[in-house]
MARVEXKOL-435985 format. One record per residue (C-alpha): residue number from 1; residue in three letters; y, z, x. Coordinates in pm, whole numbers. Example, Ala and Ser with C-alpha at 12.3 -4.5 7.8 and 13.67 -1.06 7.14 Angstrom:
# residues 2
[atom 1, 'ALA', [-450, 780, 1230]],
[atom 2, 'SER', [-106, 714, 1367]],
***
This chain:
# residues 299
[atom 1, 'MET', [-1277, 216, -2423]],
[atom 2, 'THR', [-978, 335, -2299]],
[atom 3, 'ARG', [-802, 639, -2387]],
[atom 4, 'ASP', [-487, 629, -2610]],
[atom 5, 'GLN', [-134, 670, -2456]],
[atom 6, 'ALA', [-98, 993, -2631]],
[atom 7, 'THR', [-334, 1200, -2480]],
[atom 8, 'CYS', [-167, 1119, -2123]],
[atom 9, 'GLY', [9, 1457, -2010]],
[atom 10, 'TYR', [-41, 1775, -1810]],
[atom 11, 'HIS', [135, 2099, -1823]],
[atom 12, 'ILE', [375, 2234, -1522]],
[atom 13, 'LEU', [602, 2537, -1502]],
[atom 14, 'GLY', [543, 2610, -1872]],
[atom 15, 'ARG', [642, 2241, -1985]],
[atom 16, 'THR', [452, 1957, -2105]],
[atom 17, 'ALA', [511, 1608, -1940]],
[atom 18, 'ALA', [358, 1307, -2113]],
[atom 19, 'VAL', [285, 1001, -1884]],
[atom 20, 'PRO', [220, 665, -1916]],
[atom 21, 'LYS', [-130, 488, -1898]],
[atom 22, 'LEU', [-221, 377, -1588]],
[atom 23, 'ALA', [-261, -26, -1502]],
[atom 24, 'ALA', [-617, -126, -1436]],
[atom 25, 'GLY', [-723, -34, -1050]],
[atom 26, 'LEU', [-861, 240, -819]],
[atom 27, 'TYR', [-630, 534, -730]],
[atom 28, 'VAL', [-736, 757, -418]],
[atom 29, 'VAL', [-542, 1076, -473]],
[atom 30, 'ALA', [-520, 1395, -292]],
[atom 31, 'THR', [-576, 1725, -429]],
[atom 32, 'PRO', [-512, 2076, -298]],
[atom 33, 'ILE', [-737, 2196, -25]],
[atom 34, 'GLY', [-727, 2589, -151]],
[atom 35, 'ASN', [-376, 2671, -296]],
[atom 36, 'LEU', [-353, 2484, -664]],
[atom 37, 'LYS', [26, 2448, -604]],
[atom 38, 'ASP', [-30, 2198, -306]],
[atom 39, 'ILE', [-54, 1895, -521]],
[atom 40, 'THR', [238, 1646, -573]],
[atom 41, 'ILE', [399, 1537, -914]],
[atom 42, 'ARG', [282, 1156, -837]],
[atom 43, 'ALA', [-98, 1308, -822]],
[atom 44, 'LEU', [-64, 1483, -1136]],
[atom 45, 'GLU', [106, 1184, -1314]],
[atom 46, 'THR', [-193, 955, -1198]],
[atom 47, 'LEU', [-468, 1203, -1256]],
[atom 48, 'ALA', [-327, 1236, -1631]],
[atom 49, 'GLY', [-269, 880, -1659]],
[atom 50, 'ALA', [-628, 773, -1562]],
[atom 51, 'ASP', [-917, 683, -1759]],
[atom 52, 'ALA', [-1144, 857, -1560]],
[atom 53, 'ILE', [-1180, 1083, -1274]],
[atom 54, 'ALA', [-1471, 1003, -969]],
[atom 55, 'CYS', [-1501, 1360, -803]],
[atom 56, 'GLU', [-1763, 1526, -597]],
[atom 57, 'ASP', [-1801, 1808, -786]],
[atom 58, 'THR', [-1737, 1827, -1174]],
[atom 59, 'ARG', [-1692, 2197, -1162]],
[atom 60, 'VAL', [-1449, 2203, -889]],
[atom 61, 'THR', [-1225, 1916, -1045]],
[atom 62, 'ARG', [-1240, 2051, -1370]],
[atom 63, 'LYS', [-1089, 2404, -1249]],
[atom 64, 'LEU', [-780, 2196, -1103]],
[atom 65, 'LEU', [-728, 1970, -1428]],
[atom 66, 'GLY', [-768, 2311, -1643]],
[atom 67, 'HIS', [-446, 2461, -1426]],
[atom 68, 'TYR', [-256, 2162, -1526]],
[atom 69, 'GLY', [-383, 2080, -1893]],
[atom 70, 'ILE', [-506, 1749, -1777]],
[atom 71, 'ARG', [-775, 1609, -2014]],
[atom 72, 'VAL', [-946, 1315, -1859]],
[atom 73, 'PRO', [-1307, 1247, -1837]],
[atom 74, 'LEU', [-1482, 1322, -1525]],
[atom 75, 'THR', [-1780, 1149, -1359]],
[atom 76, 'PRO', [-1973, 1245, -1069]],
[atom 77, 'TYR', [-1932, 1027, -743]],
[atom 78, 'HIS', [-2106, 1175, -453]],
[atom 79, 'ASP', [-2303, 1125, -134]],
[atom 80, 'HIS', [-2654, 1142, -351]],
[atom 81, 'ASN', [-2551, 913, -626]],
[atom 82, 'ALA', [-2298, 686, -465]],
[atom 83, 'ALA', [-2490, 364, -444]],
[atom 84, 'HIS', [-2584, 408, -835]],
[atom 85, 'ALA', [-2230, 507, -945]],
[atom 86, 'ARG', [-2034, 264, -740]],
[atom 87, 'PRO', [-2121, -52, -909]],
[atom 88, 'LYS', [-2044, 125, -1256]],
[atom 89, 'LEU', [-1708, 238, -1156]],
[atom 90, 'LEU', [-1631, -126, -995]],
[atom 91, 'GLU', [-1746, -257, -1361]],
[atom 92, 'ARG', [-1499, -2, -1534]],
[atom 93, 'ILE', [-1202, -114, -1318]],
[atom 94, 'GLY', [-1291, -499, -1362]],
[atom 95, 'ALA', [-1279, -439, -1758]],
[atom 96, 'GLY', [-926, -307, -1718]],
[atom 97, 'GLU', [-975, 76, -1662]],
[atom 98, 'ALA', [-768, 286, -1414]],
[atom 99, 'ILE', [-1030, 500, -1196]],
[atom 100, 'ALA', [-894, 807, -993]],
[atom 101, 'LEU', [-1105, 920, -685]],
[atom 102, 'VAL', [-1084, 1255, -564]],
[atom 103, 'SER', [-1271, 1457, -325]],
[atom 104, 'ASP', [-1371, 1869, -354]],
[atom 105, 'ALA', [-999, 1936, -155]],
[atom 106, 'GLY', [-783, 1742, 52]],
[atom 107, 'THR', [-735, 1348, 91]],
[atom 108, 'PRO', [-1034, 1125, -29]],
[atom 109, 'LEU', [-1230, 926, 231]],
[atom 110, 'VAL', [-1242, 1181, 482]],
[atom 111, 'SER', [-1587, 1269, 531]],
[atom 112, 'ASP', [-1703, 1183, 197]],
[atom 113, 'PRO', [-1823, 844, 56]],
[atom 114, 'GLY', [-1510, 706, -64]],
[atom 115, 'TYR', [-1502, 436, 220]],
[atom 116, 'LYS', [-1761, 211, 35]],
[atom 117, 'LEU', [-1612, 235, -289]],
[atom 118, 'VAL', [-1234, 162, -157]],
[atom 119, 'HIS', [-1405, -169, 62]],
[atom 120, 'GLU', [-1597, -299, -239]],
[atom 121, 'ALA', [-1284, -240, -496]],
[atom 122, 'ARG', [-1070, -446, -245]],
[atom 123, 'GLU', [-1336, -654, -158]],
[atom 124, 'ALA', [-1334, -767, -524]],
[atom 125, 'GLY', [-971, -824, -582]],
[atom 126, 'TYR', [-895, -501, -745]],
[atom 127, 'SER', [-574, -306, -681]],
[atom 128, 'VAL', [-610, 21, -473]],
[atom 129, 'THR', [-347, 248, -458]],
[atom 130, 'SER', [-330, 586, -221]],
[atom 131, 'ILE', [-162, 885, -362]],
[atom 132, 'PRO', [-105, 1082, -43]],
[atom 133, 'GLY', [-103, 1488, -8]],
[atom 134, 'ALA', [-259, 1780, 138]],
[atom 135, 'THR', [-550, 1710, 383]],
[atom 136, 'ALA', [-697, 2014, 604]],
[atom 137, 'VAL', [-677, 1795, 909]],
[atom 138, 'ILE', [-328, 1785, 925]],
[atom 139, 'ALA', [-275, 2123, 811]],
[atom 140, 'ALA', [-494, 2274, 1083]],
[atom 141, 'LEU', [-317, 2054, 1363]],
[atom 142, 'THR', [34, 2142, 1281]],
[atom 143, 'ASN', [-78, 2511, 1249]],
[atom 144, 'ALA', [-247, 2518, 1565]],
[atom 145, 'GLY', [22, 2502, 1837]],
[atom 146, 'LEU', [-150, 2251, 2044]],
[atom 147, 'PRO', [-28, 1901, 2136]],
[atom 148, 'THR', [51, 1702, 1823]],
[atom 149, 'ASP', [143, 1386, 1971]],
[atom 150, 'ARG', [-199, 1236, 1996]],
[atom 151, 'PHE', [-526, 1347, 1801]],
[atom 152, 'PHE', [-887, 1235, 1768]],
[atom 153, 'PHE', [-1078, 1347, 1436]],
[atom 154, 'ASP', [-1454, 1338, 1484]],
[atom 155, 'GLY', [-1553, 1515, 1162]],
[atom 156, 'PHE', [-1886, 1748, 1170]],
[atom 157, 'LEU', [-2064, 1719, 1526]],
[atom 158, 'PRO', [-2436, 1630, 1492]],
[atom 159, 'ALA', [-2679, 1970, 1395]],
[atom 160, 'LYS', [-2920, 1892, 1658]],
[atom 161, 'ALA', [-2856, 2009, 2016]],
[atom 162, 'ALA', [-2933, 1772, 2185]],
[atom 163, 'GLN', [-2739, 1475, 1992]],
[atom 164, 'ARG', [-2435, 1751, 1979]],
[atom 165, 'GLN', [-2441, 1784, 2325]],
[atom 166, 'ARG', [-2424, 1397, 2430]],
[atom 167, 'ARG', [-2146, 1362, 2133]],
[atom 168, 'ILE', [-1926, 1643, 2317]],
[atom 169, 'GLY', [-1958, 1491, 2648]],
[atom 170, 'ALA', [-1815, 1166, 2479]],
[atom 171, 'LEU', [-1531, 1359, 2343]],
[atom 172, 'ALA', [-1457, 1519, 2678]],
[atom 173, 'ARG', [-1264, 1254, 2823]],
[atom 174, 'ILE', [-1036, 1131, 2498]],
[atom 175, 'PRO', [-683, 1188, 2620]],
[atom 176, 'ALA', [-587, 1368, 2315]],
[atom 177, 'THR', [-630, 1683, 2106]],
[atom 178, 'LEU', [-971, 1708, 1928]],
[atom 179, 'ILE', [-1035, 1782, 1565]],
[atom 180, 'VAL', [-1346, 1857, 1453]],
[atom 181, 'LEU', [-1506, 2005, 1123]],
[atom 182, 'GLU', [-1753, 2298, 1106]],
[atom 183, 'SER', [-1948, 2516, 874]],
[atom 184, 'GLY', [-1948, 2901, 929]],
[atom 185, 'PRO', [-2295, 2935, 981]],
[atom 186, 'ARG', [-2274, 2710, 1272]],
[atom 187, 'LEU', [-1939, 2823, 1392]],
[atom 188, 'ALA', [-2080, 3018, 1698]],
[atom 189, 'GLU', [-2324, 2780, 1812]],
[atom 190, 'THR', [-2093, 2512, 1777]],
[atom 191, 'LEU', [-1777, 2682, 1987]],
[atom 192, 'ALA', [-2065, 2800, 2268]],
[atom 193, 'ALA', [-2197, 2408, 2280]],
[atom 194, 'LEU', [-1828, 2296, 2315]],
[atom 195, 'ALA', [-1738, 2568, 2576]],
[atom 196, 'ALA', [-2026, 2444, 2785]],
[atom 197, 'GLU', [-1920, 2077, 2774]],
[atom 198, 'LEU', [-1541, 2127, 2795]],
[atom 199, 'GLY', [-1468, 2442, 2952]],
[atom 200, 'PRO', [-1256, 2722, 2871]],
[atom 201, 'ARG', [-993, 2457, 2694]],
[atom 202, 'GLN', [-747, 2629, 2447]],
[atom 203, 'ALA', [-854, 2590, 2101]],
[atom 204, 'ALA', [-773, 2707, 1747]],
[atom 205, 'ILE', [-1025, 2808, 1478]],
[atom 206, 'CYS', [-835, 2732, 1115]],
[atom 207, 'ARG', [-1000, 2887, 860]],
[atom 208, 'GLU', [-948, 2887, 485]],
[atom 209, 'MET', [-629, 2706, 519]],
[atom 210, 'THR', [-345, 2780, 217]],
[atom 211, 'LYS', [-605, 3012, 64]],
[atom 212, 'LEU', [-556, 3406, 18]],
[atom 213, 'HIS', [-740, 3470, 358]],
[atom 214, 'GLU', [-614, 3214, 542]],
[atom 215, 'GLU', [-676, 3269, 941]],
[atom 216, 'ILE', [-589, 3084, 1266]],
[atom 217, 'ARG', [-743, 3234, 1555]],
[atom 218, 'ARG', [-641, 3094, 1885]],
[atom 219, 'GLY', [-782, 3146, 2256]],
[atom 220, 'PRO', [-1024, 2957, 2522]],
[atom 221, 'LEU', [-1329, 2786, 2370]],
[atom 222, 'ASP', [-1581, 3054, 2555]],
[atom 223, 'ARG', [-1402, 3357, 2429]],
[atom 224, 'LEU', [-1373, 3231, 2060]],
[atom 225, 'ALA', [-1785, 3170, 2094]],
[atom 226, 'ARG', [-1829, 3507, 2199]],
[atom 227, 'HIS', [-1589, 3646, 1897]],
[atom 228, 'TYR', [-1794, 3450, 1635]],
[atom 229, 'ALA', [-2127, 3519, 1772]],
[atom 230, 'GLU', [-2052, 3916, 1761]],
[atom 231, 'GLY', [-1977, 3908, 1389]],
[atom 232, 'GLY', [-1635, 3744, 1356]],
[atom 233, 'GLU', [-1554, 3608, 973]],
[atom 234, 'THR', [-1683, 3271, 928]],
[atom 235, 'ARG', [-1664, 3250, 576]],
[atom 236, 'GLY', [-1491, 2943, 394]],
[atom 237, 'GLU', [-1344, 2589, 532]],
[atom 238, 'ILE', [-1333, 2605, 886]],
[atom 239, 'VAL', [-1114, 2351, 1117]],
[atom 240, 'ILE', [-1157, 2331, 1502]],
[atom 241, 'VAL', [-847, 2214, 1709]],
[atom 242, 'ILE', [-914, 2185, 2062]],
[atom 243, 'HIS', [-656, 2101, 2361]],
[atom 244, 'PRO', [-656, 1748, 2537]],
[atom 245, 'PRO', [-852, 1716, 2881]],
[atom 246, 'GLY', [-671, 1795, 3210]],
[atom 247, 'GLN', [-614, 1474, 3433]],
[atom 248, 'ASN', [-927, 1535, 3647]],
[atom 249, 'GLU', [-1136, 1619, 3313]],
[atom 250, 'MET', [-1108, 1237, 3159]],
[atom 251, 'LEU', [-1229, 1017, 3482]],
[atom 252, 'PRO', [-1592, 1004, 3476]],
[atom 253, 'ASP', [-1814, 967, 3789]],
[atom 254, 'ALA', [-2001, 667, 3848]],
[atom 255, 'GLU', [-2317, 846, 3671]],
[atom 256, 'GLN', [-2135, 954, 3370]],
[atom 257, 'LEU', [-1956, 612, 3341]],
[atom 258, 'ASP', [-2315, 413, 3347]],
[atom 259, 'ALA', [-2453, 633, 3081]],
[atom 260, 'MET', [-2154, 633, 2835]],
[atom 261, 'ILE', [-2164, 243, 2885]],
[atom 262, 'THR', [-2520, 246, 2836]],
[atom 263, 'GLU', [-2488, 436, 2505]],
[atom 264, 'ALA', [-2235, 224, 2393]],
[atom 265, 'LEU', [-2391, -88, 2448]],
[atom 266, 'ALA', [-2691, 14, 2195]],
[atom 267, 'THR', [-2459, -45, 1912]],
[atom 268, 'ALA', [-2175, -283, 2027]],
[atom 269, 'SER', [-2094, -575, 2240]],
[atom 270, 'VAL', [-1994, -575, 2609]],
[atom 271, 'LYS', [-1611, -653, 2500]],
[atom 272, 'ASP', [-1597, -375, 2261]],
[atom 273, 'VAL', [-1766, -119, 2474]],
[atom 274, 'ALA', [-1500, -206, 2759]],
[atom 275, 'SER', [-1200, -151, 2542]],
[atom 276, 'GLU', [-1374, 142, 2387]],
[atom 277, 'ILE', [-1467, 339, 2689]],
[atom 278, 'ALA', [-1124, 216, 2874]],
[atom 279, 'ALA', [-942, 353, 2595]],
[atom 280, 'MET', [-1127, 672, 2596]],
[atom 281, 'THR', [-1113, 743, 2967]],
[atom 282, 'GLY', [-810, 596, 3103]],
[atom 283, 'LEU', [-1006, 346, 3341]],
[atom 284, 'PRO', [-897, -7, 3371]],
[atom 285, 'ARG', [-1036, -214, 3125]],
[atom 286, 'ARG', [-1131, -494, 3367]],
[atom 287, 'ASP', [-1324, -232, 3585]],
[atom 288, 'VAL', [-1523, -123, 3276]],
[atom 289, 'TYR', [-1579, -483, 3145]],
[atom 290, 'LYS', [-1770, -552, 3484]],
[atom 291, 'ARG', [-1968, -264, 3477]],
[atom 292, 'ALA', [-2083, -306, 3146]],
[atom 293, 'LEU', [-2169, -691, 3183]],
[atom 294, 'VAL', [-2386, -567, 3493]],
[atom 295, 'LEU', [-2572, -299, 3287]],
[atom 296, 'ALA', [-2583, -523, 2994]],
[atom 297, 'LYS', [-2790, -775, 3182]],
[atom 298, 'GLU', [-3007, -511, 3329]],
[atom 299, 'ARG', [-3072, -414, 2982]],
***
């Protein structure tokens, strides 16, 4: 059963705004990454007009709703229950309800399980609407003082040292500013691994974006690694932004190229591998394709 339209509304600047009930569908809503004022009027209207809000942590989302006087039922949707919760959410949309999807902070689908819900909603023919807004990735990129014309977001690096080293090696030749996320306890170790693979590239550590204790610390990767290893503050949400490679860094030698191709062939076709590695390194696609064919036959 859907909510009575009379209950739809939100409070802002001492006033109460009534909003109409939303049409059936899935609404992907960006929420603040720290400062509760960083939310759009459209997002407030969407949250207030929904039948239910699917969220990672009900305690976090309830704080936001309470701040704006929004009274809408919450339902958990996160990594641990997504497989069980997703069919129920899709069933509710099919029955005519409007479901808003939010993450704990920022734009949903960036490092959370929202992708599968959007994919299956579209496959079922349901309406999906994006309500844009805050994202820590773009906030960090625009504050870092590093090139912004091309960037590559890679989420969290692997926790295991060997896997992390291989991943950083693959990222090393991407001709774009790199953006990764990290937790406080792992920050110094990750920066040391980045410095070992990428050298003293300039980087920025963006911590607690939009919050009271926001900090942007810039410098070479090795110097930043030492700072945090020696006790630099690591509490809060952290985004690492890294300068693009120099021209010489983007060109792998023959052994490195073979290693990149071999690893990629484990999960992709020769055609896709050639396109991906050519884009990553700047090497001619036809040359990568020829070498990938040889290695594929050897496999």
